[in-house]
N, C-alpha and C positions, 0 to 999 in steps of 0.2 A: 220234565223230560221233553215235552213237545217244544218248549221254548229253546232248549239246547239244540234239538234237531233243526229248528228253524234258523238258529244262529249259524250252524254248520252249513246249511243249505245256502244261506246268504253269502258265505265265503266261497262257495263253489257255484259257478254259473256254467251251464252246458247248453249247447245249441249247434246249429249247422250254419255254415257260411259258404256261399258260392265262390267258386274258384276266382272269378274276376274281382270280386270284392276283397278276397284275401290278398291277392297280388296288389291291389290298389292300396290296401292298408299298409303294406310293406313300403310301397313307393312314397307314400305321404308321411311315413315315420310313425304311424300308430302302432305298428308291430315292428319290434326291433330284435335283432339277434345279439344277446349280450356277449361281451368279450370272453367270458369263461367257456363258451361253447367251443367244441373242437373245430378244426379246419374241415373242409369238405373232403370226405374220404370214400364216397360211393364210387363203385365201378360203372363202366358203360352199361353192363348188363342190368345193374340196379336202376339206372336212369331209364332205360327202355322199359324195364319191368313196371316201373311206377306209371309211366305214360300208358302202357297197354292195359294196366289194371283199371285206371280211371276210364279209359275208352270202353272197357268191358263192363263197367258199372260195379266192379269189385270194391269192397272196403279196403282202404289203404292205411287205416289207423288214424287216431285222432291227434290233433295238435293240443299241447298243453301250454297255456299262456299264464303269465303272472302279471296281473294288473296292479301297478303301484305308482306312487308319486315320487319314489326314490330314484334319483338320477344315477344310472350306472354307466360305466364305460360300455359302449356298444360298437358293433361293426358298422362302419360308414359305407361299406360296400357289401353286396350280397352276390356270392359266386363270381366275384371280380367286377361286377357292375356297380359303378358309383351311383349312390342314391342322390336324388336332388336335395339341395339345401332347403330345409323347411324350418319354420319357427317351432321351437320346442314347445310342446303343449302336454302337460301331465294331468292325469295319469296316462301312462303308455303300457303296452302289452309286450313283455319280454318272453321270448320263446324258451321254454324249459325243456320241452320234448317235441321232436318233429323237425328239428333244424335241417337235417339232411334232405327231407322231403320238400320242405319249404324252399330251400336253396335250389333244389333241382327244378322245381316248378317256376321259380322266378327266373332262373337261367334259361330254361327252355323257351319261355314266352317273351324273353328279352334278348334272344341270341343275336339279333341284328343290331343291337345297341353297341356303342363304344365300350371297350372293356380294358381292364388292366391285365387281364389274364387270358391271352388269346388261346392258349392250349386248352384251358377249361372251357372257354367259350365254344371252341370247336366241338367239344364233347356234348355240349348242350344243344348243338344245332341239329335238332331232330326233325325229320321230314316224314310226311304221310304220303304213301303211294296209293291212290284210290283204286287203280286197276288191280292191285294185289290186296287191298285192304290191310296194309302192313306198314309198320314204322321202321325207319332206318336212321342211323346217324348219317348225315350228309356225305361224309367221306367214304362210307361203305355202301351207299345206295347204288343200285345198278344205273349205269349211265344212259340207258336207252328208254327210260320210263319218266313220265311227268310226275312231279311231286309238288307238294305245298309245304313250306316251312311252318312249323307250329307257331312261330312268332308272329304270323300273319292272321291266324284264325280268330283272334279275339278283337281284332280291329277291322271293322266293316270296310272302311275305305281301302286299306291295304289288301284285304281279301278280294274285293271286287276286281282290282287290277290283276290279280293272279288267275281268276277264273277263266279268262279268255282262251287259255291254252288247253282247256279240258273239254271233253265231250259231255253230253247231257247226263249220261249215266254217272260219270266221274264227278260231275258237279253235285249230283244227288248224294253221292257218297260223302263228299266234303261237307255238304249241308248237314248231313247226319252226324258227322264228326264234330262240327261246330256246336250243334245242339247238345251233344253228350258232354263236352267240356264246359260249356256255359252253364248247363243245368247241374253239373256235378256239385254236390254239397259235402263239404268237409265237416266232420264232427270236431267241434272246438270246445275244450274245457278251459275255463278261466278261473284261476284262484285269486281271491282278493283278501285284503286285510290280514295278511300273514306276516309274521316276523321273519327276519333274515334267516334265523336258525331253522324255522319251519320250512322255508323255501329250500334251504340247503338239503334238509332231510327228504323232502318230497322228491327233489330232483334225483337224489342218490337212489331212491327206491324205485322210481318209475323209468329211469333212463333206459330206453329200449335198446340202446346200443350195447349195453352190458359194460360200458366203461364208467367206472365210478368217478364222479366229480370230486376233485380234491378240494379241501377247504381253501387252499391257497388260490385256486382259480376264482372262487367266489369272492374272497377277500380282495383279490386284484381288481375285480369289478366294483366292489363297494368303495374302494379307497383310491382308485386311479385318479391321477391328475397329471398335468403336463410335467410336474416336477417330481412325481413319486409313482413308481410302478413296482408293486410288491414282488411280482414275478422276477423282474430284473434285479431287484435287490437281493433276493434269495439266490438267484443264479450267480451273482457276483461273489457272494459269500462262499458258495460251493466251489467256484473257480479258485478263490484264494486258498481255501482249505486243501484243494487238490494239489496245488503247487507246493504245499507244505507236507504232503504225504498223508493227508487226512481225506482222501477221496471217497472213503466209504461212509462218510457222514452224509446221509441223504436228506432229502427235503422233509420227510416226516419227522426226523429227529430235530432238524432246525426249527420246524414249526412247534414242536413240543418245548424247545428251549424258549422260543418267543412267547408261548402261552404262559410258561412259568414266570417270566419277567412281568407280564401284564396282569395276569389273573391269579398267580400263585396256584395254577392248575397245570395239568399236562394234557388234557383233552382239547385239542386244537379247535374242535367245533365251537368251543366257548368263545372263540375270537370273533365269531360272526357278528355279535352285537356290540363289539368294542367300538368306541368312538374313533373314527379314522385318524384324527389328530393324535390320539394316544398311540395308535399303531405306528405312525410315522416316528414318534419320539422313541418308542420301544425298539424300533429297528436300529437306531443309533446305539442303544444299550446292548442289543444283541451283538452287534459288530464288536463293540468293546469287550464284552464278556467272552466271546469266542477267541479274540486275539490274545487276551490275557490267559485264558484257559490253555491254549496251545503252548504259550510260552512256559507256563507252569509245568505242563506235562513233559515238555522237551528238556527244560532246565532242571527241574527238581526231581523228576521221576525217570528221565532219560528215555521217554517214549517218543520215538520219532515217526510213528506210523499208527494210524487209527486201527490197523489190523491187530495191534497188540493190546488194545483196551479189552479188559476181561469182559465187560458188558458195555456196548456202545451207549446205552442209556445213562451210564454214569456221567456222561457229558452234561446232562440236564442240570443236576444240582451244582456241578462245577461252573457252568456258564452262568447260572443264576447268581452264584456267589460273586464271581468276578464282574458281573454286570452291576452289582449293587455296592461293591466294596472297592473304592478307588485306590486306596493304599493299604493293603493288608499288612498286619504286623507279623513279626516272626512267629509269634504264638499262633496266629490264625493259619499261617502257612503250615506249621507243624500239625495243627488240628486237621486240616483237610488232607494232609498226607496220611495221617493215621486212619482217617475215614476211608481213603482209597484202599489201603491194605486190608482193613476190616471187611470192606465190601467184597474184595476179590477173594480173600482167603476163606471167608465164611460162606462164599457163594450166595451172598445176600439177595442178589437180584435173579436168582435161579427160578424162583417162584414168588407169586404175590408181588410182582415187580412194581405195579403202579402204586400200591399202598406204601411200599418202602421208599419209593422215589418221593412221594409226597411227604413222608416223615422226614426225609433227608433235606428237602427244601426248607421245611420248618426248622430243622437243625441248623442249616446255613443261616437262616434269619436270626437264630439265637446267638450265633457267634459273631454276626455282624453287629447286633445291638449290644452284645457284651463280649468284647474281644478276649476276655480272660477265660471264657468257657471253652469246652471241647465239644465238637460234634463227634459222638463216640458210640457207634454201633457196638454190639457185643464183641469182646475180644475172644474170638474162637476160630479154630480151623476146622473145616468140615472133616468128619471122620474119614480116614483113608485118603486124604487129599493128594499126598505125594505118591500114593500107590495107584493112582488112576492111570488108565492107558494114556500113552503119549500120542495125542492127536493135536497137531499144531493149531487147529482152529477151535479147540475147546477152551472154555473160559478158565479152567484150571491150568492148562498149559500156558495160556497167555499170562495169567497171574504169575506163574513161576518164571517165565521169561523175563517179566518186568522185575521180579525179585532178584534174579541172577544178575540182571543188568546193574543193580545198585552196588554190586560187589566189584565193579570194574574188572570184568574177566580178562584173562590174559591168554595169549597163545601158549599151548602146551609145548610147542617146539622152541620158540624163540623167547618167550617170556614177555613179548611186546603186548601192551594193552590193546585189546580188541577195539577196533574202530566201530563204536556202537552206531555212529551215524550211518555207516555203510551196512552194518549187520542188521539194524532195525529199521532202516529206511525202506526196505522191501522185505516181504515175508519170504525168506529163503531158508528152506529146510536144511540146506548144506551148512548153515551156520550153527547147527546143533548136532551134538554127537552123543551116541550111547557110550558111556564110559566103559562099561563092560559090553563090547560089541555083540550084536545079536548073533552073528554067524559063529563067533567064538563060543557063546553060550549054547547055541544049538548043538554044537559038537559034544557038549557035556549033557545033552538031554534036556536042556531048559528051553521050553517053547517060547514062541513069539509073544504070547500074552503075558508071560512072566517077565520077559526081558524088555519089552517095550512099555516101560512105565516111567512116570515123570522123575522119580528118584534116581533114575539111571541116566539122566540127561544133563549135559553141560554145554556152555557156549564153546564153540570151536570154529576157527577159520576153515574155509574150504580147503586151503593148503594143508592144514594140520589133519583134517579129516582124511584126505587122500594118503598122507604119509602113515598115519596110525592104522588105517584100514581096519582089518579084523583081528589085530594082534591081541594077544593075552595081555591084560594090564600088568601082570608080573614081568612082562618083557618090555612094554613101552613106558611104564611109569619110571623105571630107573634111567631111561634116556632123556627124561625131561631136564631142561637146562638147570644145572646144579645151583648156580648163583641165584637163580630166580625161583627155585623149586618151592620154597615156603610161600612166597607171594602168589605163585600160580595156583597152588592147592588151596590156599585160603580164599582166593577169589572164586574158585570153583566149588567152594564149600565141600572140600574133601579133607576130613580131619586127620590128625596125626596118626591114629591107628591104621589108617587106610593107605598111607603114602607109599607103601611098598608094592601095593597091587596084588598081594598074596592072600588076601582074605577070600573066603568063599563068597559067591554071589549073594547068598542069603545074609551073611554077616555084613557085607558091604551095604546092602540095601537097608538093613536094620539101623546101622550106624548113621548112614547119610540121611535117612529119613528123620532121625532124631535131630541131627544138625540143621536140616532144613526147617524143621519145626521151631527150633530155637531162634534162627534168623527171622522167621516169619513173626514170631512173638515180639522180637525186638522192633520190627517194622510197625506192628500194630500198636505198640506202646510208645512210639516215638524215639526209641533208643538208637535205631539204625541210622 
């Protein structure tokens, strides 16, 4: 037990460092700010507050450093101030927590140096007015009082040149100021001999800003080179997806896809210890997998928009498959289509998501190694699926929209095939219609919760919707284009007994639910 405690203590070093030494360590490159840290976000009030707290001898929090020989991408300027070129010497100390404080102090005590960011430099230009014993930003300082810039007080030569304009009392106040800053000691905690994953989790737990560090930021630092920037690669993929209507595919989902390709897992934290070369190679596979997945969804399932995916995480097994399988066979295409419908109609990913995703990644592996197999979740439809409330953002509604799209729906008025590219390119509720209108049913005493169910929904153009309005189906059904009548009703999954529109609402729902279930079973077994 004592040996274990000693080992832990060896990995954590704590002590105090004087302000001047701390700033010198930044200048000479011993302390570096890794690229995964946030930009400077402090307000002017926070800058002045930190300076006043140090002057008053108050604690301002410790710095957390990571001492390592691992070279990471780091910021070559601090607060807009270019750091001198120095010979790289490892191990170095990367700032894990305290970056805003350290940047503030470096900026304040170097505010007279050349800078890339003049606006930020002006915010760091803090002056002390000894007559008032008060700190000001130079731009807000009263014009009729003498002051000394804090960038002068740690350099004796520069400070002496400033003192001539002050009286004896003010010089005494400035001397006291210098002593307080020179003698102020920062608590510094340095962690050593930690794996990348440990550092990631430590940062996530202690980050005082409350902003969780994402795995991608750490991976960008681990893997950055002049030719590869993971952050840029992910952003490029997101831009490409957005252009195709898949703008809801976020960074987290992409990182899960990437993790599945590399590690056969979906916890992206596991990427932290991946060889950087493997990550670069996997990015090429991710791009290919995503491109082919979107092609499959658009061509084979007529899904033009990520909004219509029943469960966004369904992309993970799909991208995994298409990243590993260069030329899928017809049987493999049929298999993953069946898988898609089984997932949506059984609501497979409604609970226990991660477990099922991992099972399905294994299933994808099976059909890649043996193209004659099927990846086949249970062929079942969740009880009461088509009697669920119609909410266009629910997974059941999205699955049904995708199912109806397979039938090549037609305009109720003209018989023209609905342009799914337009109807599904944007999530437009006007493209869907209550076959037995809600207002019509309300007049018959049938409430909203009974009328607003999935089994009462069909594709309809906005023009059709306006024309049909709240009419009784017994009135508007007979007006449907005669020559196209059978094709229109077939595409809308409205069976023969219902074509006159004269059935009671209860009879209509019972019959259409059975017809929808039959079509759903055809989709899940590859017949559709």
